[in-house]
NUGUZA-360975 format. One line per 8 residues: number of its first residue (from 1); for each residue x, y, z of N, C-alpha, C, CB. Coordinates in steps of 0.02 Angstrom, whole numbers, plus 50000, padded with zeros to 5 digits. Atoms other than C-alpha are relative to their C-alpha. Last residue first. Glycine has a CB too. Example, Ala and Ser with C-alpha at 12.3 -4.5 7.8 and 13.67 -1.06 7.14 Angstrom:
<rs>
2> 49958 49941 49997 50684 49947 50357 49961 50055 50037 50020 50023 49929 | 50045 49941 50000 50615 49775 50390 50045 50060 50000 49950 50001 50062
</rs>
This chain:
<rs>
116> 49919 49967 50027 51128 50530 49880 50031 49944 49985 50052 50044 50057 | 49948 50081 50010 50944 50523 49966 50065 50032 49962 49954 49921 49934 | 49992 50048 50096 50899 50711 49959 50057 49927 50045 50079 50080 49896 | 50040 49994 50078 50824 50685 50133 50030 50066 49946 49905 50019 50017 | 49967 49946 50038 50831 50629 50275 49996 50003 49947 50054 50006 50004 | 49950 49983 50055 50724 50521 50379 50061 50054 49968 49966 50001 49966 | 49992 49916 50032 50658 50516 50575 50045 49954 49927 50070 50084 50070 | 49939 50020 50028 50544 50348 50624 50008 50064 49950 49998 49921 49965
108> 49933 49979 49950 50469 50332 50748 50035 49993 49978 50020 49980 50054 | 49985 49983 49948 50340 50205 50604 50032 50026 50083 49991 49992 49986 | 49962 49939 49982 50407 50232 50442 49986 50024 50094 49968 50067 49938 | 49921 49986 49985 50420 50053 50406 50009 50031 50038 50039 50025 49960 | 49952 50028 49948 50248 50031 50434 50018 49987 50012 50013 49988 50026 | 50012 49933 49947 50169 50164 50296 50062 49968 50091 49869 50006 50025 | 50098 50014 49967 50227 50054 50166 50027 50029 50064 49951 49892 50013 | 49973 50008 49934 50402 50074 50046 49914 49998 50052 50065 50080 50018
100> 49941 50104 49986 50407 50063 49878 49989 49998 50061 50112 49985 49990 | 50005 50063 50083 50278 50198 49795 50068 49969 50031 50012 50043 49885 | 50074 49995 50015 50254 50352 49940 49995 49929 49960 49976 50075 49951 | 50048 50025 49922 50453 50340 49975 49942 49979 49996 49985 50052 50053 | 49965 50061 49997 50522 50346 49791 49952 49953 50087 50106 50028 50008 | 50033 50045 50035 50388 50478 49775 50027 49948 49998 49987 50014 49945 | 50056 50009 49966 50476 50576 49911 49959 49946 49960 49965 50067 50009 | 49971 50037 49947 50658 50547 49851 49923 50011 50036 50080 50033 50040
92> 50021 50095 50058 50575 50601 49668 50006 49962 50073 50091 49954 49912 | 50045 50023 50015 50501 50762 49736 50018 49936 49980 49971 50036 49963 | 50066 50010 49965 50614 50817 49854 49941 49968 49962 49976 50066 50023 | 49983 50017 49992 50752 50841 49710 49969 49909 50072 50032 50057 49990 | 49968 50074 50029 50670 50893 49595 50011 49947 50051 50074 50008 49968 | 50048 50039 50017 50640 51033 49710 49993 49962 49985 49977 50005 49981 | 50029 49957 50046 50817 51071 49755 49931 49955 50015 50037 50006 49914 | 50028 50050 50057 50925 50979 49913 49942 50036 49970 49973 49925 50030
84> 49949 50097 50039 51026 51023 50039 49968 49994 49939 49981 49897 50052 | 49913 50003 50023 50995 51205 50084 50043 49953 49987 50039 50023 50039 | 50028 49954 50035 50784 51190 50128 50072 50011 49962 49962 50062 50042 | 49968 49908 49985 50841 51046 50238 49989 50001 49913 50118 50022 50045 | 49954 49954 50058 50721 50901 50188 50039 50045 50018 49965 50038 49954 | 49983 49929 50037 50658 50796 50317 50058 50034 49966 49990 50040 50038 | 49959 49990 50069 50545 50627 50349 50010 50063 49967 49971 49963 49949 | 49978 49917 50011 50456 50620 50493 50073 50008 49947 50023 50040 50090
76> 49988 50030 50065 50327 50431 50519 50067 50084 49999 49906 49988 49929 | 49989 50016 50048 50210 50417 50610 50034 49974 49948 49992 50018 49997 | 50049 49934 50027 50207 50459 50791 50037 49930 49925 50031 50130 50014 | 50023 50031 50072 50213 50332 50964 50006 50062 49922 49904 49975 50016 | 50048 49951 50015 50338 50435 51090 50004 49924 49946 50014 50099 49981 | 50048 50055 50019 50442 50324 51160 49961 50011 49967 49970 49972 50038 | 50035 50002 49932 50556 50444 51244 49939 49932 49987 49959 50088 50019 | 49981 50005 49940 50691 50446 51127 49950 49975 50051 50023 50057 50015
68> 49966 50054 50021 50590 50437 50947 50054 49965 50068 50040 50028 49931 | 50070 50082 49969 50486 50594 51058 50033 49912 49956 49868 50024 49939 | 50040 50011 49917 50635 50688 51056 49977 49935 50005 49926 50050 50017 | 49936 50037 49984 50716 50633 50861 49982 49991 50090 50082 50056 49975 | 49986 50057 50043 50535 50703 50799 50063 49980 50047 50016 50018 49911 | 50047 50019 50000 50553 50861 50888 49988 49933 49999 49980 50026 49968 | 50004 49986 49956 50718 50895 50822 49943 49916 50046 49979 50080 49987 | 49962 50030 49984 50660 50887 50688 50016 49975 50023 50015 50003 50002
60> 50079 50080 49989 50508 50986 50702 50036 49947 49968 49900 50008 49943 | 50064 49970 49893 50647 51138 50781 49929 49928 49977 49921 50162 49994 | 49967 49996 49963 50723 51128 50573 49977 49964 50089 50011 50065 49985 | 49991 49949 49937 50596 51160 50500 50036 49933 50022 49924 50042 50051 | 49926 49960 50041 50589 51075 50313 50002 50046 50065 49988 50054 49903 | 50012 49966 49975 50422 50939 50351 50085 50039 49980 49965 49976 50063 | 49935 49946 50043 50361 50794 50271 50005 50076 50015 49986 50005 49913 | 49980 49936 50036 50274 50716 50379 50023 49987 49966 50031 50045 50018
52> 49928 50002 49979 50190 50516 50365 50015 50070 49987 50051 49946 49960 | 49959 49977 50014 50017 50480 50395 50063 50021 49997 49986 50009 50001 | 49967 50062 50025 49914 50379 50472 50033 50031 49943 49950 49935 49980 | 49998 50005 50069 49807 50513 50502 49992 49954 49976 50042 50016 49976 | 50061 50014 50024 49830 50507 50677 49940 49992 49940 49990 50022 50023 | 49999 50100 49956 49974 50490 50670 49939 49986 49984 50007 49981 50104 | 50005 50042 50083 49965 50660 50546 49989 49940 50048 50085 49996 49930 | 50023 49991 50021 49896 50736 50700 50026 49950 49934 49992 50056 50012
44> 50033 50001 49989 50006 50717 50842 49943 49993 49937 50010 50035 50039 | 49966 50056 50030 50170 50784 50717 49930 49928 50007 50088 49986 50054 | 50015 50029 50078 50048 50926 50692 50020 49943 50005 50034 50031 49936 | 50083 50001 50048 50006 50950 50870 49998 49962 49943 49974 50075 49967 | 50011 50060 49980 50185 50934 50912 49925 49971 49999 50028 49998 50062 | 49976 50047 50004 50235 51058 50825 49966 49951 50018 50045 50003 50019 | 49919 49994 50009 50102 51185 50838 50031 49916 50004 50036 50057 50075 | 49970 50055 49945 49973 51190 50774 50025 50023 50012 50026 49945 50001
36> 49948 49973 49944 49930 51350 50657 50010 49960 50050 49983 50061 50032 | 49936 49944 50008 49932 51259 50487 50025 50036 50073 49973 50069 49944 | 49961 50005 49963 49786 51126 50536 50057 50049 50006 50013 49947 49993 | 49994 49940 49954 49665 51156 50430 50017 50018 50059 49963 50020 50003 | 49991 50026 49951 49699 51002 50347 49970 50069 50047 50074 49969 50005 | 50073 50031 50021 49690 51087 50181 50002 49967 50058 49987 49951 49929 | 50075 49963 50002 49819 51186 50283 49961 49982 49991 49983 50037 49971 | 50032 49972 49954 49922 51050 50345 49927 50024 50001 50034 50042 50010
28> 49936 49931 49967 49964 50992 50171 49950 49990 50050 50020 50102 49959 | 50068 49961 49949 49858 50801 50132 50070 50083 50005 49971 49932 50123 | 49972 49905 49950 49976 50722 49994 49935 50034 50030 50038 50083 49930 | 50060 49967 49961 49925 50557 49908 50037 50016 50053 49934 49955 50019 | 49968 50033 49918 50068 50512 49773 49950 50042 50039 50102 50022 50030 | 50038 50056 49980 49995 50494 49582 50005 49997 50077 50025 49934 49966 | 49958 50076 49987 50148 50577 49505 49951 49944 50026 50064 50007 50064 | 49987 50014 50057 50041 50752 49478 50006 49921 49975 50051 50034 49992
20> 50057 50007 50010 49995 50745 49656 50021 49992 49920 49951 50056 50030 | 50003 50062 49981 50202 50743 49690 49896 49946 49995 50037 50018 50086 | 49970 50069 50018 50223 50869 49587 49981 49952 50003 50040 49983 50021 | 50059 50016 50080 50083 50976 49647 50062 49970 49983 49959 50076 49931 | 50046 50029 49989 50170 50933 49826 49943 50042 49923 49984 50010 50088 | 49998 50052 49980 50320 51002 49792 49951 49963 50007 50023 50002 50037 | 49974 50035 50108 50286 51156 49689 50003 49916 50038 50132 50042 49943 | 50035 50034 50020 50182 51192 49855 50012 49978 49967 49966 50009 49994
12> 50056 49969 50017 50316 51234 49965 49969 49961 49950 50010 50065 49981 | 50014 50027 50050 50348 51162 50128 49970 50016 49927 49976 49970 50024 | 49965 49940 50032 50321 51274 50254 50041 49961 49932 50060 50042 50062 | 49973 49910 50055 50198 51232 50314 50004 50023 49966 50034 50032 49983 | 50018 49980 49936 50201 51027 50358 50018 50082 49961 50050 49961 50078 | 49948 49914 50039 50143 50936 50203 50008 50059 50058 49942 50054 49918 | 50046 49922 49971 50063 50759 50257 50047 50054 49987 49979 50007 50095 | 49983 49958 49955 50101 50597 50163 49970 50049 50031 50037 50021 49982
4> 50017 49929 50003 50010 50433 50134 50045 50052 50009 49956 50012 50042 | 49991 49962 49926 50121 50290 50104 49977 50075 49973 50095 49998 50038 | 49981 49921 49967 50068 50181 49959 49974 50029 50083 49960 50058 49944 | 49993 49920 49990 50024 50022 50011 50027 50051 49982 50013 50013 50036
</rs>
């Protein structure tokens, strides 16, 4: 089953648009009316929806890593530093994740993009 993605508010719309053109199931925090939630609540929201969260916010990555250490459950977090990848790289890597992995493989996981 493809991995559904959840986009943090800071992710460029171009990434979401390109993923959708490629048939990836993507929901943004803005579309979900959750754009103003604090990061911890947004990470919990993504878990409730069963969606792996993609963010470019370093503090969000730190929060997820803290949750890992504490044993708190989350659906998975993918972090892509804004200065270390292009929109095209992020789209390719996220499409790969969405199409070849399983949702349960992402539980309580933090991954960095772009892949090299």
